[in-house]
KETOR-766753 format. One line per field, with one value per residue: chain; x, y, z of N, C-alpha, C in turn; residue number from 0. Coordinates in Angstrom, 1 decimal. Layout:
residues N
chain: c(A,...) $
n.x: c(X,...) $
n.y: c(Y,...) $
n.z: c(Z,...) $
ca.x: c(X,...) $
ca.y: c(Y,...) $
ca.z: c(Z,...) $
c.x: c(X,...) $
c.y: c(Y,...) $
c.z: c(Z,...) $
n: c(NUM,...) $
This chain:
residues 113
chain: c(A,A,A,A,A,A,A,A,A,A,A,A,A,A,A,A,A,A,A,A,A,A,A,A,A,A,A,A,A,A,A,A,A,A,A,A,A,A,A,A,A,A,A,A,A,A,A,A,A,A,A,A,A,A,A,A,A,A,A,A,A,A,A,A,A,A,A,A,A,A,A,A,A,A,A,A,A,A,A,A,A,A,A,A,A,A,A,A,A,A,A,A,A,A,A,A,A,A,A,A,A,A,A,A,A,A,A,A,A,A,A,A,A) $
n.x: c(27.9,27.7,29.6,28.6,25.7,24.5,22.1,22.1,23.0,24.8,25.7,28.2,26.9,24.5,21.6,20.8,23.2,25.8,28.8,30.0,31.6,32.5,33.2,31.7,31.8,34.9,34.9,32.2,30.3,31.8,33.2,36.8,38.0,38.3,36.9,36.2,34.3,32.1,31.4,29.5,28.8,25.9,24.9,22.0,21.2,21.9,24.4,26.9,29.4,30.9,33.2,34.3,36.3,37.1,39.4,39.6,40.8,43.2,42.7,40.6,38.3,36.1,32.7,31.4,28.3,27.1,24.6,25.9,29.0,31.8,33.9,36.7,38.4,40.9,42.0,44.6,47.2,50.6,53.7,55.5,53.5,52.1,50.0,48.3,47.0,45.1,43.5,40.6,38.7,35.7,33.3,29.7,28.5,31.1,33.8,36.9,39.8,41.3,44.2,45.0,46.6,44.9,42.6,40.9,40.1,37.2,36.1,33.3,31.9,29.5,30.1,30.5,28.2) $
n.y: c(-10.3,-10.4,-13.0,-14.3,-13.9,-15.3,-18.2,-20.7,-22.9,-25.7,-29.2,-31.8,-34.3,-33.9,-34.6,-33.0,-31.8,-29.6,-31.1,-33.4,-36.6,-39.3,-41.7,-41.7,-39.8,-39.6,-41.0,-41.8,-44.4,-47.5,-46.1,-45.3,-44.0,-40.3,-37.2,-35.6,-33.9,-31.1,-28.2,-26.0,-23.3,-22.4,-20.2,-18.9,-19.6,-22.0,-22.7,-22.2,-22.5,-22.3,-24.1,-25.6,-28.0,-30.6,-32.1,-35.6,-38.9,-39.4,-41.4,-38.6,-38.2,-36.8,-35.9,-34.1,-32.4,-30.2,-29.3,-29.4,-29.0,-28.2,-25.2,-25.4,-24.2,-24.9,-23.8,-23.4,-22.7,-22.7,-24.0,-21.9,-19.7,-18.4,-18.2,-20.9,-21.8,-24.4,-25.2,-26.7,-28.8,-30.1,-32.5,-32.7,-35.2,-36.1,-37.1,-36.4,-35.8,-34.6,-33.7,-32.6,-30.9,-30.0,-28.9,-27.8,-25.1,-24.7,-23.7,-23.3,-23.0,-23.6,-23.7,-21.1,-21.1) $
n.z: c(-1.1,2.8,3.9,6.4,6.1,4.9,4.5,4.7,7.3,8.2,8.5,7.4,8.2,7.0,5.2,2.9,2.8,1.1,0.9,1.8,3.5,2.3,3.8,6.5,9.5,11.3,14.6,14.6,15.4,14.4,12.3,10.9,9.3,7.7,7.9,11.2,11.3,9.2,9.0,7.3,5.6,3.2,0.0,-0.5,-3.0,-3.6,-5.1,-3.8,-1.7,1.5,3.4,6.6,7.3,9.7,11.8,12.6,10.5,8.3,5.3,4.0,2.4,0.1,-1.1,-3.7,-3.6,-5.0,-7.5,-9.7,-12.0,-9.7,-9.1,-6.9,-4.0,-2.2,1.1,3.2,6.0,5.7,6.9,7.3,8.1,6.0,3.4,1.4,-1.4,-3.4,-6.4,-7.7,-9.7,-9.8,-10.7,-10.4,-7.7,-7.9,-6.2,-4.0,-2.1,0.2,2.8,5.7,8.8,11.1,10.1,7.4,5.0,2.5,-0.5,-2.4,-5.6,-8.2,-11.8,-14.0,-16.5) $
ca.x: c(27.6,29.0,29.4,27.7,24.4,24.1,20.9,22.1,24.2,24.7,27.4,28.4,26.4,23.1,21.5,20.6,24.6,26.6,30.0,30.0,32.4,32.2,33.0,31.1,32.5,35.8,34.3,30.9,30.4,32.7,34.1,37.5,38.9,37.7,36.5,35.7,33.5,32.4,30.7,29.2,27.5,25.8,24.5,20.6,21.1,22.3,25.3,28.2,29.3,32.2,33.1,35.6,36.4,38.2,39.6,39.3,41.8,43.3,42.4,39.7,37.7,34.6,32.0,30.6,26.8,26.3,24.1,26.7,30.4,32.1,35.3,36.8,39.6,41.4,42.9,45.5,48.0,52.1,54.5,55.8,52.1,51.9,48.4,48.5,45.8,45.1,42.1,40.5,37.2,35.3,31.9,28.7,28.9,32.7,34.9,38.3,40.8,42.1,44.8,45.6,47.1,43.9,41.9,41.0,38.5,37.2,35.4,33.5,31.1,29.2,30.8,29.5,27.3) $
ca.y: c(-9.9,-11.2,-14.9,-14.3,-13.5,-16.8,-18.7,-21.9,-23.4,-27.1,-30.1,-32.6,-35.8,-34.1,-35.6,-31.6,-30.8,-29.9,-31.5,-35.0,-37.2,-40.8,-42.9,-41.1,-39.3,-39.9,-41.3,-42.1,-45.7,-48.1,-44.9,-45.3,-43.0,-39.6,-36.1,-35.7,-32.9,-30.5,-27.0,-25.1,-22.1,-22.2,-19.2,-19.2,-19.8,-23.6,-23.1,-22.3,-22.4,-22.2,-24.9,-26.0,-29.8,-30.6,-33.4,-37.2,-39.4,-39.5,-40.5,-37.8,-38.2,-35.7,-36.2,-32.8,-33.0,-29.3,-30.3,-28.5,-29.0,-27.0,-24.9,-26.0,-24.0,-25.7,-22.9,-23.5,-22.4,-23.3,-23.9,-20.2,-19.0,-18.1,-19.0,-21.4,-22.4,-25.4,-25.4,-28.3,-28.7,-31.4,-32.7,-33.3,-36.5,-37.0,-37.5,-35.9,-36.3,-33.5,-33.7,-31.4,-31.5,-29.6,-28.7,-26.9,-24.4,-25.0,-22.9,-24.0,-22.8,-24.0,-23.1,-20.2,-21.4) $
ca.z: c(0.4,3.6,3.9,7.3,6.1,3.7,5.0,5.4,8.1,8.2,8.6,6.2,8.2,6.7,3.3,2.0,2.9,-0.1,0.8,2.6,3.6,2.0,4.8,7.2,10.2,12.0,15.9,14.9,15.6,13.3,11.1,11.4,8.6,7.0,8.5,12.1,11.5,8.3,9.3,6.4,5.0,2.0,-0.3,-0.9,-4.6,-3.6,-6.2,-3.8,-0.1,2.3,4.6,7.3,7.5,10.5,12.8,11.9,9.9,6.4,4.1,3.9,0.8,0.3,-2.3,-4.2,-3.7,-5.7,-8.3,-11.1,-11.8,-9.3,-8.8,-5.4,-3.8,-0.7,1.6,4.6,6.5,5.3,8.3,7.6,8.7,4.9,3.0,0.2,-2.0,-4.3,-7.0,-8.0,-10.7,-9.4,-11.3,-9.1,-7.5,-7.7,-5.3,-4.1,-1.2,0.9,3.9,6.5,10.4,12.4,9.5,6.1,4.6,1.3,-0.9,-3.7,-6.4,-9.6,-12.5,-15.1,-17.4) $
c.x: c(28.4,28.4,28.4,26.2,23.8,22.8,20.9,23.2,24.0,25.7,27.0,27.6,24.7,22.7,21.5,22.3,25.5,28.2,29.7,30.9,31.8,32.1,32.3,32.1,33.2,34.7,32.8,31.5,30.6,32.9,35.6,38.6,37.9,37.5,35.8,34.0,33.4,31.3,30.4,28.1,27.2,24.8,23.1,20.0,21.3,23.6,27.0,28.3,30.7,32.3,34.8,35.4,37.6,38.2,39.8,40.9,41.9,43.2,41.1,39.3,36.4,34.0,31.1,29.2,25.9,25.8,24.7,28.6,31.0,33.5,35.5,38.1,39.6,42.2,43.5,46.7,49.4,52.6,55.1,54.7,51.8,50.4,48.9,46.9,46.0,43.7,41.8,38.4,36.8,33.7,30.8,28.9,30.2,33.2,36.3,39.0,41.4,43.1,45.1,46.1,45.5,42.8,41.6,39.9,38.6,35.7,35.0,32.1,30.6,30.0,30.4,29.4,27.8) $
c.y: c(-10.6,-12.6,-15.2,-14.3,-14.5,-17.7,-19.9,-22.4,-24.9,-27.5,-31.0,-33.6,-35.5,-34.4,-34.1,-31.1,-30.8,-30.7,-32.3,-35.5,-38.6,-42.0,-42.3,-40.3,-40.0,-39.9,-40.9,-43.8,-46.4,-47.0,-45.0,-44.6,-42.0,-38.3,-36.1,-34.5,-31.9,-29.8,-26.3,-24.3,-22.1,-21.0,-19.7,-19.8,-21.5,-24.0,-22.7,-22.5,-22.7,-23.4,-25.2,-27.5,-29.5,-31.7,-34.8,-37.8,-39.8,-40.8,-39.8,-37.7,-37.9,-36.2,-34.5,-33.0,-31.6,-30.0,-29.6,-29.0,-27.9,-26.7,-24.9,-25.3,-24.6,-24.6,-23.4,-23.0,-23.3,-23.0,-22.6,-19.4,-18.4,-18.6,-19.7,-21.7,-23.5,-25.5,-26.5,-28.0,-30.4,-31.6,-33.1,-34.5,-37.0,-36.5,-36.5,-35.9,-35.1,-34.2,-32.6,-32.2,-30.9,-29.4,-28.1,-26.2,-24.6,-24.4,-23.3,-23.1,-23.2,-23.2,-22.2,-20.6,-20.8) $
c.z: c(2.0,3.9,5.2,7.2,5.0,4.9,5.6,6.1,8.6,8.3,7.7,6.6,7.5,5.6,2.4,1.9,1.3,-0.4,1.8,2.4,3.1,2.6,6.4,8.3,11.5,13.9,16.2,14.8,14.3,12.5,11.8,10.6,8.2,8.3,10.3,12.2,10.0,8.5,8.0,6.2,3.8,1.2,-0.4,-2.5,-4.2,-4.5,-5.5,-2.1,0.7,3.8,5.7,7.7,8.7,11.3,11.9,11.8,8.6,6.8,4.3,2.7,0.9,-1.3,-2.5,-4.3,-4.3,-6.8,-10.1,-10.9,-10.9,-9.0,-7.3,-5.1,-2.3,0.0,2.8,4.8,6.2,7.0,8.5,7.7,7.2,4.4,1.9,-0.1,-2.9,-5.1,-7.8,-8.9,-10.5,-9.8,-9.9,-9.3,-7.6,-6.2,-5.2,-2.2,-0.5,2.4,4.4,8.1,11.4,11.2,8.3,5.6,2.8,1.1,-1.9,-4.0,-7.8,-10.5,-13.2,-16.1,-18.6) $
n: c(0,1,2,3,4,5,6,7,8,9,10,11,12,13,14,15,16,17,18,19,20,21,22,23,24,25,26,27,28,29,30,31,32,33,34,35,36,37,38,39,40,41,42,43,44,45,46,47,48,49,50,51,52,53,54,55,56,57,58,59,60,61,62,63,64,65,66,67,68,69,70,71,72,73,74,75,76,77,78,79,80,81,82,83,84,85,86,87,88,89,90,91,92,93,94,95,96,97,98,99,100,101,102,103,104,105,106,107,108,109,110,111,112) $
């Protein structure tokens, strides 16, 4: 189904967000590193999401708050305007770092059982 029909729209600063910064959000009082924003749409099952991580200052460390080990795909445009992907497997509660100039698309879903 169309991702725009997924029922949950949230951001990484919420306690129920499936993807969150470990350091807080750049621009908030006392936060000098990390992303500025994470915008997320999540599937009704709570087992997959699409997120846009943007702004801030490196390092940008994120935590997987899905209730599972997740297959994560990081999508970004290359300097020649082609699209590149990086795939990760991250356990529930584990962290990973991402790098970008402007922002990064993050696709995540629980691994099949």
